[in-house]
ROBATI-480328 format. One record per residue (C-alpha): residue in one letter; chain; x negated, y negated, z negated. Coordinates in steps of 0.25 Angstrom, whole numbers, plus 5000, padded with zeros to 4 digits. Layout:
N
<rec><r>A</r><c>A</c><east>X</east><north>Y</north><up>Z</up></rec>
...
# end
This chain:
96
<rec><r>M</r><c>A</c><east>4696</east><north>4629</north><up>4525</up></rec>
<rec><r>S</r><c>A</c><east>4690</east><north>4632</north><up>4538</up></rec>
<rec><r>K</r><c>A</c><east>4678</east><north>4642</north><up>4539</up></rec>
<rec><r>A</r><c>A</c><east>4666</east><north>4637</north><up>4546</up></rec>
<rec><r>V</r><c>A</c><east>4659</east><north>4645</north><up>4556</up></rec>
<rec><r>G</r><c>A</c><east>4645</east><north>4649</north><up>4553</up></rec>
<rec><r>G</r><c>A</c><east>4643</east><north>4638</north><up>4543</up></rec>
<rec><r>M</r><c>A</c><east>4642</east><north>4628</north><up>4555</up></rec>
<rec><r>G</r><c>A</c><east>4654</east><north>4620</north><up>4550</up></rec>
<rec><r>L</r><c>A</c><east>4663</east><north>4624</north><up>4562</up></rec>
<rec><r>E</r><c>A</c><east>4677</east><north>4629</north><up>4559</up></rec>
<rec><r>A</r><c>A</c><east>4679</east><north>4644</north><up>4562</up></rec>
<rec><r>R</r><c>A</c><east>4693</east><north>4640</north><up>4568</up></rec>
<rec><r>W</r><c>A</c><east>4686</east><north>4630</north><up>4578</up></rec>
<rec><r>F</r><c>A</c><east>4675</east><north>4640</north><up>4581</up></rec>
<rec><r>T</r><c>A</c><east>4685</east><north>4651</north><up>4584</up></rec>
<rec><r>R</r><c>A</c><east>4690</east><north>4641</north><up>4595</up></rec>
<rec><r>V</r><c>A</c><east>4677</east><north>4638</north><up>4601</up></rec>
<rec><r>A</r><c>A</c><east>4668</east><north>4650</north><up>4599</up></rec>
<rec><r>S</r><c>A</c><east>4671</east><north>4657</north><up>4612</up></rec>
<rec><r>R</r><c>A</c><east>4670</east><north>4644</north><up>4620</up></rec>
<rec><r>I</r><c>A</c><east>4657</east><north>4641</north><up>4614</up></rec>
<rec><r>A</r><c>A</c><east>4651</east><north>4654</north><up>4619</up></rec>
<rec><r>G</r><c>A</c><east>4658</east><north>4652</north><up>4632</up></rec>
<rec><r>D</r><c>A</c><east>4654</east><north>4638</north><up>4635</up></rec>
<rec><r>V</r><c>A</c><east>4642</east><north>4633</north><up>4627</up></rec>
<rec><r>P</r><c>A</c><east>4629</east><north>4636</north><up>4634</up></rec>
<rec><r>P</r><c>A</c><east>4619</east><north>4645</north><up>4628</up></rec>
<rec><r>T</r><c>A</c><east>4608</east><north>4640</north><up>4619</up></rec>
<rec><r>D</r><c>A</c><east>4597</east><north>4639</north><up>4630</up></rec>
<rec><r>A</r><c>A</c><east>4605</east><north>4629</north><up>4638</up></rec>
<rec><r>T</r><c>A</c><east>4608</east><north>4614</north><up>4635</up></rec>
<rec><r>W</r><c>A</c><east>4621</east><north>4608</north><up>4639</up></rec>
<rec><r>R</r><c>A</c><east>4630</east><north>4596</north><up>4638</up></rec>
<rec><r>W</r><c>A</c><east>4643</east><north>4595</north><up>4631</up></rec>
<rec><r>S</r><c>A</c><east>4650</east><north>4593</north><up>4644</up></rec>
<rec><r>E</r><c>A</c><east>4645</east><north>4606</north><up>4649</up></rec>
<rec><r>V</r><c>A</c><east>4653</east><north>4614</north><up>4639</up></rec>
<rec><r>E</r><c>A</c><east>4668</east><north>4616</north><up>4638</up></rec>
<rec><r>L</r><c>A</c><east>4668</east><north>4614</north><up>4623</up></rec>
<rec><r>E</r><c>A</c><east>4675</east><north>4601</north><up>4618</up></rec>
<rec><r>R</r><c>A</c><east>4667</east><north>4590</north><up>4613</up></rec>
<rec><r>S</r><c>A</c><east>4672</east><north>4592</north><up>4599</up></rec>
<rec><r>E</r><c>A</c><east>4668</east><north>4607</north><up>4599</up></rec>
<rec><r>L</r><c>A</c><east>4654</east><north>4603</north><up>4604</up></rec>
<rec><r>T</r><c>A</c><east>4653</east><north>4593</north><up>4593</up></rec>
<rec><r>K</r><c>A</c><east>4656</east><north>4603</north><up>4582</up></rec>
<rec><r>L</r><c>A</c><east>4646</east><north>4613</north><up>4588</up></rec>
<rec><r>R</r><c>A</c><east>4635</east><north>4601</north><up>4588</up></rec>
<rec><r>R</r><c>A</c><east>4639</east><north>4597</north><up>4574</up></rec>
<rec><r>A</r><c>A</c><east>4637</east><north>4612</north><up>4569</up></rec>
<rec><r>G</r><c>A</c><east>4623</east><north>4612</north><up>4576</up></rec>
<rec><r>L</r><c>A</c><east>4628</east><north>4623</north><up>4586</up></rec>
<rec><r>I</r><c>A</c><east>4624</east><north>4615</north><up>4598</up></rec>
<rec><r>V</r><c>A</c><east>4613</east><north>4605</north><up>4598</up></rec>
<rec><r>Q</r><c>A</c><east>4609</east><north>4593</north><up>4607</up></rec>
<rec><r>T</r><c>A</c><east>4596</east><north>4594</north><up>4614</up></rec>
<rec><r>S</r><c>A</c><east>4586</east><north>4583</north><up>4616</up></rec>
<rec><r>D</r><c>A</c><east>4591</east><north>4581</north><up>4630</up></rec>
<rec><r>G</r><c>A</c><east>4605</east><north>4579</north><up>4625</up></rec>
<rec><r>E</r><c>A</c><east>4611</east><north>4592</north><up>4629</up></rec>
<rec><r>W</r><c>A</c><east>4616</east><north>4603</north><up>4620</up></rec>
<rec><r>Q</r><c>A</c><east>4612</east><north>4616</north><up>4616</up></rec>
<rec><r>T</r><c>A</c><east>4619</east><north>4628</north><up>4610</up></rec>
<rec><r>T</r><c>A</c><east>4612</east><north>4633</north><up>4597</up></rec>
<rec><r>R</r><c>A</c><east>4610</east><north>4647</north><up>4593</up></rec>
<rec><r>K</r><c>A</c><east>4619</east><north>4644</north><up>4581</up></rec>
<rec><r>L</r><c>A</c><east>4630</east><north>4642</north><up>4590</up></rec>
<rec><r>I</r><c>A</c><east>4628</east><north>4655</north><up>4597</up></rec>
<rec><r>R</r><c>A</c><east>4627</east><north>4662</north><up>4583</up></rec>
<rec><r>E</r><c>A</c><east>4640</east><north>4655</north><up>4578</up></rec>
<rec><r>V</r><c>A</c><east>4648</east><north>4660</north><up>4590</up></rec>
<rec><r>A</r><c>A</c><east>4642</east><north>4674</north><up>4589</up></rec>
<rec><r>N</r><c>A</c><east>4645</east><north>4675</north><up>4574</up></rec>
<rec><r>Y</r><c>A</c><east>4659</east><north>4669</north><up>4576</up></rec>
<rec><r>A</r><c>A</c><east>4662</east><north>4679</north><up>4587</up></rec>
<rec><r>R</r><c>A</c><east>4655</east><north>4690</north><up>4580</up></rec>
<rec><r>V</r><c>A</c><east>4646</east><north>4693</north><up>4593</up></rec>
<rec><r>D</r><c>A</c><east>4631</east><north>4693</north><up>4595</up></rec>
<rec><r>E</r><c>A</c><east>4625</east><north>4680</north><up>4598</up></rec>
<rec><r>D</r><c>A</c><east>4620</east><north>4686</north><up>4611</up></rec>
<rec><r>D</r><c>A</c><east>4634</east><north>4688</north><up>4615</up></rec>
<rec><r>V</r><c>A</c><east>4637</east><north>4673</north><up>4613</up></rec>
<rec><r>T</r><c>A</c><east>4624</east><north>4669</north><up>4621</up></rec>
<rec><r>C</r><c>A</c><east>4628</east><north>4679</north><up>4632</up></rec>
<rec><r>V</r><c>A</c><east>4642</east><north>4672</north><up>4634</up></rec>
<rec><r>M</r><c>A</c><east>4635</east><north>4658</north><up>4634</up></rec>
<rec><r>D</r><c>A</c><east>4624</east><north>4663</north><up>4644</up></rec>
<rec><r>V</r><c>A</c><east>4635</east><north>4668</north><up>4653</up></rec>
<rec><r>Q</r><c>A</c><east>4643</east><north>4656</north><up>4653</up></rec>
<rec><r>A</r><c>A</c><east>4631</east><north>4647</north><up>4656</up></rec>
<rec><r>S</r><c>A</c><east>4628</east><north>4656</north><up>4668</up></rec>
<rec><r>L</r><c>A</c><east>4642</east><north>4655</north><up>4673</up></rec>
<rec><r>A</r><c>A</c><east>4641</east><north>4640</north><up>4671</up></rec>
<rec><r>D</r><c>A</c><east>4628</east><north>4639</north><up>4680</up></rec>
<rec><r>W</r><c>A</c><east>4634</east><north>4648</north><up>4690</up></rec>
# end
């Protein structure tokens, strides 16, 4: 039986593969974005959507939830601010 991450229904094995990519690629919670702007696979984004870790805004773009930040931080055993910092740096580099 596979262990779920944070009660979200995501397999721990799957989360192991994508946690660092999520932190390094998904924009911070204050930004909206399109699936085509991140390098996660469509199937990975679908899993995050189904788990409620990303949500669609009224204009059709997507937004990272605090739950996703919390899950990555809990999984990596780091502070949520550390995850947010990585996301902010990646967003700044993308704008540069």
